DRENDO-1510 file (C-alpha; in Angstrom, 1 decimal, always signed):
<recs>
REC; n; res; u; v; w
REC; 1; MET; -0.1; +0.0; +0.0 .
REC; 2; ALA; +1.7; +3.3; -1.0 .
REC; 3; PRO; +1.7; +6.0; +1.6 .
REC; 4; THR; -0.4; +8.6; +2.0 .
REC; 5; ARG; +0.7; +12.4; +1.3 .
REC; 6; ALA; +0.9; +14.4; +4.0 .
REC; 7; PRO; -0.6; +18.0; +3.4 .
REC; 8; SER; +2.0; +21.1; +2.9 .
REC; 9; PRO; +2.3; +22.9; +5.9 .
REC; 10; GLY; -0.1; +25.8; +5.4 .
REC; 11; ASP; +1.1; +28.2; +2.4 .
REC; 12; THR; +5.1; +27.2; +2.6 .
REC; 13; GLU; +6.2; +25.2; +0.0 .
REC; 14; ALA; +8.3; +22.6; -0.2 .
REC; 15; TRP; +12.0; +23.1; -0.6 .
REC; 16; TRP; +12.0; +19.7; -2.5 .
REC; 17; SER; +9.3; +16.7; -3.3 .
REC; 18; SER; +9.6; +13.8; -5.3 .
REC; 19; PRO; +7.5; +13.9; -8.3 .
REC; 20; ASP; +4.9; +10.9; -6.3 .
REC; 21; GLY; +5.2; +13.1; -3.5 .
REC; 22; GLN; +6.5; +10.4; -1.4 .
REC; 23; ALA; +9.0; +12.5; +0.2 .
REC; 24; GLU; +9.2; +16.1; +0.7 .
REC; 25; LEU; +11.9; +18.5; +2.5 .
REC; 26; TYR; +11.1; +22.1; +3.7 .
REC; 27; GLU; +13.4; +24.9; +4.8 .
REC; 28; GLY; +12.3; +26.8; +7.8 .
REC; 29; ASP; +12.1; +26.7; +11.4 .
REC; 30; SER; +11.3; +23.0; +12.7 .
REC; 31; LEU; +9.2; +25.0; +15.5 .
REC; 32; GLU; +7.7; +27.1; +13.2 .
REC; 33; LEU; +6.6; +24.5; +10.7 .
REC; 34; LEU; +5.4; +22.0; +12.8 .
REC; 35; GLU; +2.8; +24.2; +13.7 .
REC; 36; GLN; +1.6; +24.5; +10.5 .
REC; 37; PHE; +1.2; +20.8; +10.0 .
REC; 38; GLU; -2.7; +19.7; +9.9 .
REC; 39; PRO; -3.3; +17.1; +13.3 .
REC; 40; GLU; -2.5; +13.6; +12.9 .
REC; 41; SER; -0.2; +13.7; +9.8 .
REC; 42; PHE; +1.9; +11.6; +10.6 .
REC; 43; ASP; +2.5; +7.9; +12.0 .
REC; 44; VAL; +6.1; +8.0; +13.1 .
REC; 45; ILE; +8.4; +10.6; +14.0 .
REC; 46; PHE; +12.1; +10.8; +14.8 .
REC; 47; ALA; +14.1; +13.7; +16.2 .
REC; 48; ASP; +17.6; +14.1; +16.9 .
REC; 49; PRO; +17.7; +17.2; +18.2 .
REC; 50; PRO; +19.8; +19.8; +19.3 .
REC; 51; TYR; +22.1; +18.2; +22.1 .
REC; 52; PHE; +23.1; +21.4; +23.2 .
REC; 53; LEU; +27.2; +20.6; +23.4 .
REC; 54; SER; +28.7; +23.5; +21.3 .
REC; 55; ASN; +30.1; +25.5; +23.9 .
REC; 56; GLY; +33.1; +25.7; +24.1 .
REC; 57; GLY; +34.2; +22.3; +24.9 .
REC; 58; THR; +36.6; +19.8; +22.7 .
REC; 59; THR; +36.9; +16.2; +21.4 .
REC; 60; CYS; +39.0; +13.8; +20.1 .
REC; 61; LYS; +38.8; +13.5; +15.9 .
REC; 62; ASN; +41.5; +11.6; +13.9 .
REC; 63; GLY; +43.6; +11.4; +17.0 .
REC; 64; ARG; +43.5; +14.9; +17.2 .
REC; 65; ARG; +41.8; +17.4; +20.4 .
REC; 66; VAL; +39.1; +19.6; +18.0 .
REC; 67; ALA; +36.6; +22.0; +19.3 .
REC; 68; VAL; +33.1; +21.2; +19.8 .
REC; 69; ASN; +31.1; +23.6; +17.2 .
REC; 70; LYS; +28.5; +22.4; +15.3 .
REC; 71; GLY; +26.7; +26.2; +15.2 .
REC; 72; LYS; +24.6; +28.2; +16.9 .
REC; 73; TRP; +21.8; +26.0; +17.0 .
REC; 74; ASP; +23.7; +23.7; +19.1 .
REC; 75; ARG; +24.6; +26.1; +22.1 .
REC; 76; SER; +23.1; +25.8; +25.1 .
REC; 77; ARG; +21.0; +28.2; +26.5 .
REC; 78; GLY; +20.8; +27.7; +30.2 .
REC; 79; ALA; +18.9; +24.1; +31.5 .
REC; 80; ASP; +15.2; +26.0; +32.0 .
REC; 81; GLU; +15.7; +27.8; +28.1 .
REC; 82; ASN; +16.7; +24.0; +26.8 .
REC; 83; HIS; +13.9; +22.2; +28.9 .
REC; 84; ALA; +11.3; +24.6; +27.4 .
REC; 85; PHE; +12.6; +24.3; +23.7 .
REC; 86; ASN; +12.1; +20.5; +24.3 .
REC; 87; THR; +9.0; +21.0; +26.1 .
REC; 88; ARG; +7.9; +23.2; +22.6 .
REC; 89; TRP; +8.9; +20.9; +19.9 .
REC; 90; LEU; +7.5; +17.7; +21.6 .
REC; 91; GLU; +4.6; +19.4; +21.8 .
REC; 92; ALA; +3.8; +20.0; +18.2 .
REC; 93; CYS; +4.8; +16.5; +17.3 .
REC; 94; GLN; +2.9; +15.3; +19.8 .
REC; 95; ARG; -0.4; +17.0; +18.0 .
REC; 96; LEU; +1.1; +15.3; +14.2 .
REC; 97; LEU; +0.8; +12.1; +15.4 .
REC; 98; THR; -2.0; +9.4; +14.8 .
REC; 99; PRO; -3.6; +8.6; +17.3 .
REC; 100; ASN; -1.7; +5.3; +17.6 .
REC; 101; GLY; +1.5; +7.1; +16.5 .
REC; 102; THR; +4.7; +6.7; +18.1 .
REC; 103; ILE; +8.2; +9.2; +18.3 .
REC; 104; TRP; +11.5; +8.2; +19.0 .
REC; 105; VAL; +14.2; +10.5; +20.1 .
REC; 106; SER; +17.6; +10.5; +20.4 .
REC; 107; GLY; +20.0; +11.9; +22.7 .
REC; 108; THR; +23.3; +11.8; +24.7 .
REC; 109; HIS; +22.8; +12.9; +28.4 .
REC; 110; HIS; +22.8; +16.4; +27.6 .
REC; 111; VAL; +19.8; +16.8; +26.3 .
REC; 112; ILE; +17.9; +13.3; +26.9 .
REC; 113; PHE; +16.3; +13.7; +30.3 .
REC; 114; SER; +14.9; +17.0; +29.6 .
REC; 115; VAL; +13.5; +14.8; +26.9 .
REC; 116; GLY; +12.2; +12.3; +28.6 .
REC; 117; PHE; +10.6; +14.8; +31.5 .
REC; 118; ALA; +8.7; +16.8; +28.8 .
REC; 119; MET; +7.2; +13.7; +27.8 .
REC; 120; GLN; +5.8; +12.4; +31.2 .
REC; 121; GLN; +4.6; +16.4; +31.4 .
REC; 122; LEU; +3.0; +16.3; +28.3 .
REC; 123; GLY; +1.1; +12.7; +28.6 .
REC; 124; TYR; +2.9; +10.5; +26.2 .
REC; 125; LYS; +3.7; +7.3; +27.1 .
REC; 126; VAL; +6.7; +5.9; +27.1 .
REC; 127; LEU; +7.8; +2.5; +25.4 .
REC; 128; ASN; +11.1; +1.9; +25.8 .
REC; 129; GLU; +14.8; +3.3; +25.7 .
REC; 130; VAL; +16.6; +2.1; +23.4 .
REC; 131; ILE; +20.8; +2.2; +24.2 .
REC; 132; TRP; +22.8; +2.7; +21.4 .
REC; 133; GLU; +26.2; +1.4; +21.8 .
REC; 134; LYS; +29.1; +2.3; +19.9 .
REC; 135; PRO; +31.9; +0.3; +19.2 .
REC; 136; ASN; +34.1; +2.5; +17.8 .
REC; 137; PRO; +34.1; +6.0; +20.2 .
REC; 138; PRO; +36.4; +8.4; +20.2 .
REC; 139; PRO; +38.8; +8.0; +23.4 .
REC; 140; ASN; +38.2; +10.2; +26.7 .
REC; 141; LEU; +41.3; +12.9; +26.0 .
REC; 142; SER; +41.0; +14.1; +29.6 .
REC; 143; CYS; +40.9; +10.5; +31.5 .
REC; 144; ARG; +38.6; +12.1; +34.1 .
REC; 145; TYR; +35.6; +9.9; +32.7 .
REC; 146; PHE; +34.7; +6.7; +31.5 .
REC; 147; THR; +34.5; +6.9; +27.5 .
REC; 148; HIS; +31.4; +7.8; +26.2 .
REC; 149; SER; +30.1; +5.4; +24.1 .
REC; 150; THR; +26.3; +5.4; +24.2 .
REC; 151; GLU; +23.1; +7.0; +23.3 .
REC; 152; ILE; +19.8; +7.1; +24.4 .
REC; 153; VAL; +16.8; +6.5; +22.0 .
REC; 154; LEU; +13.3; +6.8; +23.9 .
REC; 155; TRP; +10.1; +5.5; +22.1 .
REC; 156; ALA; +6.8; +6.7; +23.2 .
REC; 157; SER; +2.9; +6.4; +22.0 .
REC; 158; ARG; +1.3; +10.0; +21.7 .
REC; 159; ASP; -0.4; +9.1; +24.6 .
REC; 160; LYS; -1.6; +6.0; +27.5 .
REC; 161; LYS; -5.1; +5.1; +25.3 .
REC; 162; ALA; -2.4; +4.9; +22.4 .
REC; 163; LYS; -2.4; +1.1; +20.8 .
REC; 164; HIS; +1.1; +1.2; +19.1 .
REC; 165; TYR; +2.3; -0.3; +16.6 .
REC; 166; PHE; +5.3; -3.0; +16.9 .
REC; 167; ASP; +6.7; -5.5; +13.9 .
REC; 168; TYR; +7.4; -8.2; +17.0 .
REC; 169; PRO; +7.5; -11.3; +14.2 .
REC; 170; GLN; +10.4; -9.1; +12.0 .
REC; 171; MET; +12.2; -7.7; +15.1 .
REC; 172; LYS; +12.6; -11.6; +16.6 .
REC; 173; GLU; +13.5; -12.9; +12.8 .
REC; 174; ILE; +15.9; -10.2; +12.8 .
REC; 175; ASN; +17.4; -11.6; +15.7 .
REC; 176; GLU; +18.6; -15.3; +15.1 .
REC; 177; GLY; +14.8; -16.0; +16.5 .
REC; 178; LYS; +15.0; -14.6; +20.1 .
REC; 179; GLN; +13.2; -11.5; +21.1 .
REC; 180; MET; +15.3; -8.3; +20.9 .
REC; 181; LYS; +16.8; -6.5; +23.4 .
REC; 182; ASN; +17.0; -3.2; +24.0 .
REC; 183; VAL; +20.7; -2.3; +23.6 .
REC; 184; TRP; +21.7; -1.9; +19.6 .
REC; 185; ARG; +25.3; -2.1; +19.0 .
REC; 186; PHE; +25.7; +0.1; +15.2 .
REC; 187; THR; +28.8; +2.3; +14.5 .
REC; 188; ALA; +29.4; +5.3; +13.2 .
REC; 189; PRO; +28.5; +5.9; +9.6 .
REC; 190; PRO; +30.7; +4.3; +7.5 .
REC; 191; LYS; +32.0; +6.4; +4.6 .
REC; 192; ARG; +29.7; +4.9; +1.6 .
REC; 193; GLU; +26.9; +6.8; +3.8 .
REC; 194; LYS; +28.7; +10.0; +3.4 .
REC; 195; GLU; +29.4; +9.9; -0.5 .
REC; 196; HIS; +27.3; +12.9; -1.2 .
REC; 197; GLY; +28.4; +14.9; +2.1 .
REC; 198; LYS; +28.9; +15.0; +5.9 .
REC; 199; HIS; +26.8; +16.0; +8.5 .
REC; 200; PRO; +28.4; +16.7; +12.1 .
REC; 201; THR; +25.9; +14.4; +13.8 .
REC; 202; GLN; +25.0; +12.3; +11.5 .
REC; 203; LYS; +23.3; +8.9; +12.5 .
REC; 204; PRO; +24.1; +5.4; +11.0 .
REC; 205; LEU; +21.0; +4.2; +9.0 .
REC; 206; GLY; +21.3; +0.5; +10.1 .
REC; 207; LEU; +19.9; +2.7; +13.6 .
REC; 208; LEU; +16.9; +4.2; +11.4 .
REC; 209; ASP; +16.2; +1.3; +9.1 .
REC; 210; ARG; +15.8; -1.0; +12.5 .
REC; 211; LEU; +14.0; +1.6; +14.3 .
REC; 212; LEU; +11.3; +2.3; +11.1 .
REC; 213; ARG; +10.8; -1.2; +10.8 .
REC; 214; ALA; +9.8; -2.1; +14.3 .
REC; 215; SER; +7.6; +0.9; +14.4 .
REC; 216; VAL; +6.1; +2.6; +11.2 .
REC; 217; PRO; +3.0; +0.5; +9.4 .
REC; 218; GLU; +2.4; -0.8; +5.9 .
REC; 219; GLY; +1.9; +3.0; +4.3 .
REC; 220; GLY; +3.2; +4.6; +6.9 .
REC; 221; ARG; +4.5; +8.4; +6.7 .
REC; 222; VAL; +7.5; +9.4; +8.7 .
REC; 223; LEU; +8.1; +12.9; +9.7 .
REC; 224; ASP; +11.7; +14.3; +11.0 .
REC; 225; PRO; +11.9; +17.4; +12.5 .
REC; 226; PHE; +15.7; +18.1; +12.5 .
REC; 227; ASN; +16.6; +16.3; +9.2 .
REC; 228; GLY; +20.2; +17.2; +9.0 .
REC; 229; SER; +21.7; +14.9; +6.3 .
REC; 230; GLY; +18.6; +13.3; +5.4 .
REC; 231; THR; +19.5; +9.7; +7.0 .
REC; 232; THR; +15.7; +9.4; +8.4 .
REC; 233; GLY; +14.7; +9.9; +5.0 .
REC; 234; VAL; +17.1; +7.7; +3.2 .
REC; 235; ALA; +16.0; +4.7; +5.2 .
REC; 236; ALA; +12.1; +5.4; +4.8 .
REC; 237; ALA; +12.5; +5.5; +0.8 .
REC; 238; GLU; +15.0; +2.1; +0.9 .
REC; 239; LEU; +11.3; +0.4; +3.0 .
REC; 240; GLY; +8.8; +2.0; +0.9 .
REC; 241; PHE; +7.4; +4.7; +3.3 .
REC; 242; GLY; +6.6; +8.0; +2.9 .
REC; 243; TYR; +8.6; +10.8; +4.1 .
REC; 244; THR; +9.0; +14.6; +5.6 .
REC; 245; GLY; +11.8; +16.6; +6.4 .
REC; 246; LEU; +12.1; +19.7; +8.5 .
REC; 247; GLU; +15.9; +21.3; +7.7 .
REC; 248; MET; +17.0; +25.2; +8.4 .
REC; 249; ASN; +20.1; +24.3; +6.2 .
REC; 250; PRO; +19.8; +24.7; +2.8 .
REC; 251; GLU; +23.4; +22.8; +2.4 .
REC; 252; TYR; +21.8; +19.8; +4.1 .
REC; 253; LEU; +18.8; +20.4; +2.5 .
REC; 254; GLU; +20.4; +19.5; -0.9 .
REC; 255; LEU; +22.8; +16.7; +0.8 .
REC; 256; SER; +19.5; +14.8; +1.6 .
REC; 257; ARG; +17.7; +15.4; -1.9 .
REC; 258; ARG; +21.2; +13.9; -3.3 .
REC; 259; ARG; +20.9; +10.9; -1.0 .
REC; 260; LEU; +17.3; +11.1; -1.3 .
REC; 261; MET; +17.5; +10.1; -5.2 .
REC; 262; SER; +20.5; +8.2; -5.0 .
REC; 263; VAL; +18.0; +5.7; -3.2 .
REC; 264; VAL; +15.3; +6.6; -6.0 .
REC; 265; PRO; +16.6; +7.6; -8.8 .
REC; 266; ALA; +12.8; +7.9; -10.5 .
REC; 267; TRP; +12.6; +10.9; -8.3 .
REC; 268; ASP; +15.2; +12.7; -10.2 .
REC; 269; LEU; +12.7; +13.2; -13.2 .
REC; 270; ASP; +10.3; +15.7; -13.9 .
REC; 271; ASP; +6.3; +14.6; -13.2 .
REC; 272; GLU; +6.2; +15.2; -17.3 .
REC; 273; LEU; +8.9; +12.3; -17.3 .
REC; 274; LEU; +7.5; +10.2; -14.7 .
REC; 275; GLN; +3.9; +10.4; -16.4 .
REC; 276; THR; +5.1; +9.1; -19.8 .
REC; 277; GLY; +7.5; +6.9; -18.9 .
</recs>
């Protein structure tokens, strides 16, 4: 069953749309765009929000100490303002979920506890916390902490009445016939996933593939309010789900467009060619 086309956000035109309407990218502030969509437009949302890490810290990259500076969008504004931001976008996403829809949110300890608390305040039902284990994390240069090698991905339904979709049989099948646990091991995105360009917080395709396989019903539509490099869209396109991505940076929108068209080459055609072909 083909995915339904999501309503456009108000009068805002898509920055890019596939000829068949299955994938759409919008440019702008996600908070403003989220409030323009019709309610109950999406079956699943994946969000990788700012972690608020770009405040003069450092990390290790290729064996050298480098500054953590992803941009103004990733700077902390203090605990209260950060939490207010998380609450606002989560509330906007909750309005957009179908009655049985679910949301996935990834983060480190810098943001995930705020996200979890906001979910409780808004009436979401937290279903699972998935631990993404990284077997190849950057070393801890200060030698004063345990090496950070995990991220948490919270999975929640729209509310406590929701009857969320979960493809238990498929998850068991890909886990060699055993119930899948909530600790998953994925390496950082390999070079082949960055051949069209790079993003500082890009997630591995395997992680998004599993999340969507587990939670998106047939013919479902996926939203990513912090589109970034478009990995969520790539996973959705490969699985045949509809996708809508929101992103304020034109550079990353172009990166996402290239990645999406590499998955479905027919999307590089215009409407007329698609119809006559």
